[in-house]
C-alpha positions, 0 to 999 in steps of 0.5 A: 739749742742754748740761747745765743749760741754761735754756729759757724757757716761751715757747721751749718752746711754740714749739718744740712748736707748730712740731713738734707734738712730732716727736722729730727736729724737737725735738732738731734745733732744740734742738741747733742753738740750744744748739751753734751759736747759743749756743756762745759763752755756754753760760750764756745762757738759751735764748729764743724768739729762739734757737729761731726762728733755729735753726728757720729755719737747720734748714729752710734747711739741708735736713738729711737727714731733711727732704730725704728726706721732701720727696723722697717728694713725687715719688711719685704716691701721696704726691702724691694725698694731699698735693695736696688738703690743700694746696689744701683741696679735699674728697676722700672717697677721700683717707683710703682706701688705702695711700697715706694710711697711708704718709703717716701712717706717714712722719709727713707728715700727721696728723688733727686734729679729724677732718681730714687736714692737713700734720703740723706747721708745719715740714713745711708749710714744707718741702713748700712750699719743696721744691715751689716751689724750681725756680720760685723760681729761674726767677722773675727778681729784682724790679726794681720797688719792693715795700717802702714807705718805712716798711718795710712791704710794698707788697702791692698792688704785689706782687700786681699784678706777680704778676697780670702774672707769672701772665698771661705764664707760668701757662699754659706753667709749668703744663704742666711742673708735677706738682702741677697742681691746686695749681699756682696755690697754689705759683706764688703762694707761689714768687713771694712767697718770691722777692720776700721772698728769706728776709726776713719769714716766710710761715705757711701754713694748709691742711686737706683739705675747707677749700676754701682755703689761708691765707697769713699774712705777717710782714714788719718787724712788719707782717702781711698775709693772703692767701687762695686759692680755686679755682673749678671747673667745678661751682662758682658763681664768686659762691658761691666769692667769698662763701665766701672773703670770709667765711673770710678774715674769720674768719682775720683775726680770729685772725691779725691783725685789722687786717691787710690782706687779699687774696682771690685767686680762681683760675678753673680752669673750661675755659671761662674759658681761652677768654677773653681775659686782660683778661677773666680778670684783675680787681682790686676792693675788697669791704668792706676786702678786695681781691679778685683774679681770676686 
């Protein structure tokens, strides 16, 4: 970092929140911010705007450290740890054995309040982008209108189009997936990332045993919430739905109380696949939360 560089408290807090103090990430963000973004004026104070841009540049550049961590995601042992965290599924054997220790040593995962989580928001972003990269490239550029005249997202239209995409491609694409349990989460994230095409921001909240993944989307100062839930053969669909509604309302209270909220439920029961797609796909409103069945 440049000698005498002034940094706002807001910028420092953001870097810590994104990195959880991981030294390589902290150094990389500040190096990018000071030596590239502020290179023309070394006297300018480093602000939140500068470190946010540096953070995005670092993720998109796929620097060696981040790429090396992402490469480890292909290893079966690492996948056995990362996948339950992404899906939020409880796994009593998750923290047992060598694979979990390796993920801790790599800094990929951490334990927060007794719960295994991805170690920091930047690693959540890198993992999601790496696991969905091929899917994003395979998703065609959207030809339908997904932005409203006021610059907000037409989230209803986006998710209706996702349901069409899921209907057409899910079964075939899942056959090629490594992370089969997290496949619905990853395909939805790939679809959203492809439509937004680098604009806006997707925040991902996931933790083993939580039973869901929360996505917070920011676009042109508008916010939206998507929660993903899975129904397995031992689950009651109604119970999963009720849990999801309760969880998404709690998340909305902390992320953005007035944000449009969407609960996406993927029914993974074998008997559901025997139904027609018209029976599997649904869309309804439940007390200000839009509930999608896939």
